[in-house]
C-alpha positions in Angstrom: -33.7 24.5 1.9 -30.1 24.5 0.8 -27.7 21.8 2.6 -24.7 23.9 2.1 -23.4 21.1 -0.3 -23.4 21.3 -4.1 -24.4 18.0 -5.7 -23.3 17.1 -9.3 -25.6 18.2 -12.2 -26.2 17.0 -15.4 -24.4 19.0 -18.0 -21.9 20.6 -15.7 -18.0 20.1 -16.1 -16.7 21.1 -12.7 -18.6 20.5 -9.2 -17.7 21.6 -5.8 -16.3 18.4 -4.0 -18.4 17.4 -1.0 -17.1 18.3 2.4 -14.7 15.9 3.8 -13.7 15.5 7.4 -11.0 17.8 8.7 -9.0 14.8 9.8 -8.8 13.3 6.1 -6.3 15.9 5.2 -3.9 14.7 8.0 -4.4 11.1 7.3 -3.8 11.6 3.5 -0.3 12.7 4.6 0.2 9.0 6.2 -0.5 7.6 2.2 2.2 9.9 1.1 4.7 10.0 3.8 4.4 6.0 4.3 5.7 4.6 1.1 8.0 7.4 0.6 9.8 6.8 3.9 9.6 3.0 3.5 11.3 3.3 0.3 14.2 5.6 1.2 14.6 3.8 4.3 15.3 0.4 2.5 17.6 1.7 -0.3 19.8 3.6 2.3 19.9 0.3 4.2 21.0 -1.7 1.3 23.8 0.9 0.8 25.7 -0.1 3.9 24.9 -3.9 3.6 27.9 -5.4 1.6 26.8 -8.0 -0.9 23.2 -7.2 -0.6 21.4 -7.5 -4.1 18.2 -5.5 -4.8 17.8 -7.9 -7.9 17.7 -11.0 -6.2 16.8 -10.3 -2.4 13.6 -9.2 -1.0 13.3 -6.2 1.4 12.8 -8.6 4.2 16.2 -9.9 4.0 17.5 -6.5 5.1 16.1 -7.3 8.6 18.4 -10.1 9.1 21.7 -9.3 10.9 23.1 -6.9 13.4 21.4 -3.6 12.1 18.2 -5.4 11.2 16.2 -3.8 13.7 16.3 -0.7 11.2 14.0 -2.5 8.9 11.9 -3.9 11.6 11.1 -0.3 12.9 10.4 0.5 9.0 7.6 -2.1 8.8 6.3 -1.1 11.8 6.1 2.5 11.2 4.8 1.9 7.5 2.2 -0.6 8.7 0.7 1.8 11.0 0.8 4.7 8.4 -1.3 2.5 6.0 -3.6 1.8 8.5 -4.2 5.5 9.2 -4.4 6.2 5.4 -7.0 3.3 5.1 -9.1 5.5 7.6 -8.6 8.5 5.8 -9.9 6.9 2.5 -13.1 5.5 4.7 -13.8 9.2 5.5 -12.8 10.7 2.2 -14.9 8.5 -0.3 -18.6 8.8 -0.3 -20.0 6.0 1.6 -21.9 3.0 -0.2 -23.4 -0.3 1.0 -20.8 -2.4 1.9 -18.2 0.4 1.2 -16.3 -0.3 4.3 -14.9 -3.4 3.2 -12.3 -1.8 0.7 -10.8 0.5 3.4 -10.9 -2.7 6.1 -8.9 -4.7 3.6 -6.3 -1.9 3.5 -6.4 -1.6 7.5 -5.6 -5.7 7.2 -2.6 -5.0 4.9 -1.4 -2.6 7.4 -1.5 -5.3 10.2 0.4 -7.5 7.8 3.3 -5.0 7.4 3.3 -5.0 11.3 3.6 -8.7 11.4 6.6 -8.6 9.0 8.4 -6.5 11.4 7.2 -8.4 14.5 8.6 -11.5 12.9 11.6 -10.9 10.8 13.8 -12.7 8.8 16.9 -14.0 10.6 20.7 -15.7 10.1 21.4 -19.0 11.2 25.0 -20.1 12.3 26.2 -20.6 8.5 24.6 -17.3 7.4 21.6 -18.7 5.7 18.3 -16.7 5.9 15.7 -18.2 8.3 12.1 -17.1 7.4 9.6 -17.6 10.3 6.1 -18.6 9.7 5.0 -15.5 11.2 6.8 -13.6 8.6 5.0 -15.5 5.7 1.6 -14.9 7.1 2.4 -11.2 7.4 3.8 -11.1 3.8 0.5 -12.9 2.5 -1.5 -10.4 4.9 0.3 -7.3 3.7 0.2 -7.9 -0.2 -3.1 -9.9 -0.8 -5.4 -7.4 1.1 -3.5 -4.4 -0.2 -4.3 -5.5 -4.0 -7.9 -6.6 -3.1 -8.6 -3.5 -1.2 -7.8 -1.5 -4.0 -9.8 -3.5 -6.3 -13.0 -3.5 -3.9 -12.4 0.3 -3.2 -12.5 1.1 -6.8 -16.1 0.2 -7.0 -16.7 2.8 -4.4 -14.7 5.1 -6.2 -16.8 4.7 -9.3 -19.8 6.1 -7.5 -18.0 9.1 -6.2 -17.6 11.9 -8.9 -14.7 13.3 -6.8 -13.1 10.0 -7.3 -14.5 8.5 -10.7 -11.5 9.2 -12.6 -9.3 7.1 -10.6 -11.5 4.0 -10.4 -10.1 2.2 -13.1 -6.3 3.2 -12.1 -7.4 1.5 -8.6 -8.6 -1.6 -10.0 -6.0 -1.9 -12.6 -3.4 -1.5 -9.8 -4.8 -3.8 -7.4 -5.1 -6.7 -9.9 -1.4 -6.3 -10.9 -0.3 -6.2 -7.1 -2.3 -9.5 -6.4 -1.3 -11.5 -9.5 2.3 -10.4 -9.4 2.4 -11.3 -5.4 0.7 -14.8 -6.3 3.2 -15.3 -9.2 6.4 -14.4 -7.2 5.7 -17.5 -5.0 6.1 -20.3 -7.4 8.1 -18.5 -9.8 11.0 -17.1 -7.8 10.9 -18.1 -4.1 11.9 -21.8 -3.9 15.9 -22.2 -4.8 15.1 -24.1 -7.9 12.6 -21.7 -9.4 13.0 -20.1 -12.7 13.1 -16.8 -11.4 14.6 -17.3 -8.2 17.6 -15.0 -9.1 15.1 -12.3 -9.9 12.9 -12.4 -6.8 13.7 -9.1 -5.5 13.1 -7.5 -8.8 9.6 -9.0 -9.0 8.7 -7.7 -5.4 10.0 -4.5 -6.0 7.9 -4.3 -9.2 5.0 -5.1 -7.1 5.8 -2.7 -4.4 6.2 0.2 -7.3 2.6 -0.4 -8.4 1.3 -0.7 -5.1 3.1 2.4 -3.8 2.4 4.5 -6.6 -1.6 4.0 -6.4 -1.2 4.6 -2.9 0.5 7.9 -3.4 -1.8 8.9 -6.1 -4.9 8.2 -4.0 -3.5 10.0 -0.9 -2.8 13.3 -3.3 -6.3 13.2 -4.3 -7.5 12.8 -0.8 -5.4 15.6 0.4 -6.7 18.0 -2.6 -10.4 17.0 -1.7 -9.9 17.6 1.9 -8.4 21.1 1.4 -11.5 21.6 -0.9 -10.3 21.6 -4.2 -12.9 21.2 -7.3 -13.1 18.1 -9.4 -14.1 17.3 -12.7 -17.5 15.1 -13.3 
């Protein structure tokens, strides 16, 4: 009896992608729009913030000051979109035992982004930045689960012919995100840290790897949701 789904056959170069839930295509757009909108928003904000340095200051510094609500909203929207995209990956990649762990970590990363918006940076009377404990928790919850989520998800991707070619890319990206984030703390955050003047640059390098991988995975999910063919 035919199931209506063509499974990969040995010796075939191209196979028909397994059926994906219709919602996966919509959720894929969250993975494309989220990083793009977040990046455009913080770049535009910096243009209207005299003295702000992309090289030295993290994105969170844009939340301090009168117009900080824009960056707070940016975090909230981005977090919600990343949670939606994680659900799309859960639907769009062939399930495995304990395979939900990867998408669950990415959902947790979205929660961390929301925490960053709920507990923003502020300015004291002398104009110095105030970083609340809630924001620090949000940062760790956003970056580390993002990196670990990509690492764990790569194992599930390796078992799905539709995703296999991106498994190593996801693994490598996840490792880089986790390592760069953990290195930024001791190397750049303290005032006397050797790379303190380049803290913003280190964060943006981490974000560039994270966001690029997210968009690549989202484009693959979108293609599969539309019924595109993949190479085994």
